[in-house]
C-alpha positions in Angstrom: 0.0 0.0 0.0 1.3 3.5 -0.9 2.1 6.1 1.6 -1.0 8.2 2.4 -1.3 12.0 1.9 -4.1 14.3 3.0 -4.1 17.3 0.6 -5.2 20.5 2.3 -7.1 23.2 0.4 -4.1 25.6 0.0 -2.3 23.1 -2.2 -5.3 22.9 -4.6 -5.5 26.7 -4.6 -1.9 27.0 -5.6 -2.3 24.3 -8.2 -5.2 25.9 -10.1 -4.7 29.7 -9.5 -3.8 32.0 -12.3 0.0 32.7 -12.5 1.0 34.9 -9.6 3.1 38.0 -10.0 4.7 37.7 -6.6 7.8 35.7 -6.8 7.0 33.5 -3.8 3.5 32.8 -5.0 4.8 32.0 -8.5 7.4 29.6 -7.0 4.9 27.8 -4.9 2.6 27.4 -7.9 5.4 25.9 -9.9 6.5 23.6 -7.1 2.8 22.5 -6.6 2.3 21.8 -10.3 5.6 19.8 -10.5 4.6 17.8 -7.4 1.1 17.2 -8.8 2.4 16.0 -12.2 5.4 14.1 -11.1 5.1 13.0 -7.4 1.4 12.6 -6.7 1.1 9.2 -8.3 3.6 7.8 -5.8 1.1 8.4 -3.0 -2.4 7.4 -2.0 -3.9 10.9 -1.8 -7.0 12.0 0.0 -9.1 15.1 0.6 -12.2 15.6 2.8 -15.6 17.2 2.7 -13.9 20.2 4.3 -11.5 20.5 1.4 -14.4 20.2 -1.0 -16.3 22.9 0.8 -13.4 25.3 0.9 -12.4 24.8 -2.8 -16.0 25.3 -3.9 -16.1 28.8 -2.4 -15.3 32.1 -4.1 -15.1 32.9 -7.8 -17.1 30.4 -9.7 -14.6 29.8 -12.5 -11.7 29.4 -10.1 -13.9 27.1 -7.9 -14.6 25.0 -11.0 -10.9 24.6 -11.8 -10.2 23.6 -8.2 -13.1 21.1 -8.2 -12.0 19.6 -11.5 -8.5 19.2 -10.1 -9.6 16.9 -7.3 -12.0 14.8 -9.4 -11.3 11.1 -8.6 -9.5 11.8 -5.3 -10.9 9.8 -2.4 -12.6 11.8 0.4 -12.0 10.7 4.0 -14.6 11.2 6.6 -14.9 14.1 9.0 -15.4 12.0 12.1 -16.3 13.0 15.7 -12.8 12.0 16.6 -11.4 14.5 14.0 -13.7 17.2 15.5 -12.5 16.4 19.0 -8.9 16.6 17.9 -9.6 19.9 16.3 -11.1 21.2 19.5 -8.1 20.0 21.5 -5.7 21.7 19.1 -7.5 25.0 19.6 -8.0 24.7 23.3 -4.3 23.7 23.6 -3.2 26.8 21.7 -1.6 24.8 18.9 -4.0 26.4 16.4 -5.8 29.7 17.0 -9.5 29.4 17.9 -10.2 31.8 15.1 -9.0 29.1 12.6 -11.2 26.1 13.3 -10.9 24.9 9.7 -7.1 24.6 10.0 -7.5 22.6 13.2 -10.1 20.4 11.6 -7.8 19.6 8.6 -5.2 18.4 11.1 -7.8 16.5 13.1 -9.1 14.8 10.0 -5.7 13.7 8.8 -4.7 12.4 12.3 -8.0 10.6 13.0 -7.8 8.9 9.6 -4.2 7.7 10.2 -2.9 9.6 7.2 0.9 9.7 7.1 1.4 13.2 5.6 -0.6 16.4 5.6 0.3 18.4 2.6 -0.2 22.2 2.9 1.1 25.6 2.0 -0.5 27.1 5.2 2.6 28.2 7.1 0.7 30.5 9.4 -1.4 28.0 11.4 -0.3 24.5 10.3 3.2 24.1 8.8 5.6 26.1 11.0 8.1 25.0 13.6 6.2 26.3 16.6 2.8 25.0 15.6 4.1 21.6 14.4 5.6 20.7 17.7 2.5 21.8 19.7 0.2 19.9 17.2 2.3 16.7 17.5 2.2 16.9 21.3 -1.6 17.3 21.5 -2.3 14.5 18.9 0.1 12.1 20.6 -1.6 12.9 24.0 -4.8 11.6 22.3 -3.0 8.3 21.6 -2.6 8.9 17.8 0.3 9.4 15.5 0.7 12.9 14.1 0.9 13.1 10.3 4.1 14.6 9.0 3.1 18.2 8.1 4.9 19.5 5.0 4.7 21.4 1.8 4.8 20.0 -1.7 8.4 21.2 -1.9 9.3 18.9 1.1 7.5 15.8 0.0 9.0 13.5 -2.6 11.5 16.0 -3.9 
């Protein structure tokens, strides 16, 4: 069985967005496209109903591109365990209470036993301070924390 990866919404957004003028955005778009085309097939990839909801929001033509990009990708359940983990992440100050969706992405991946959580969200998910706090809280719940990383870090 292939290594499992939960793809968070920011990855889909970078994949399908119009080319960015900002050099960092443009680089992340290029890295995401390269990963999608050349690395994704190495993994068993998943999204969730939360990802589907987030990528369907906003400009209708952009939303359509995002939705088309995930066609055929399996969706994992948003379980009560995932919701409990999300609450614990927020109450434990690993993820701000103002970002419940970010906490829920982590909770979904952990509750489903997914090995990697792929994201470009460096503010609330993929940074040194939050990753250690996230891992501690998830492990306190008796689960294994997914490796949180960007497309640049996975399978390069």
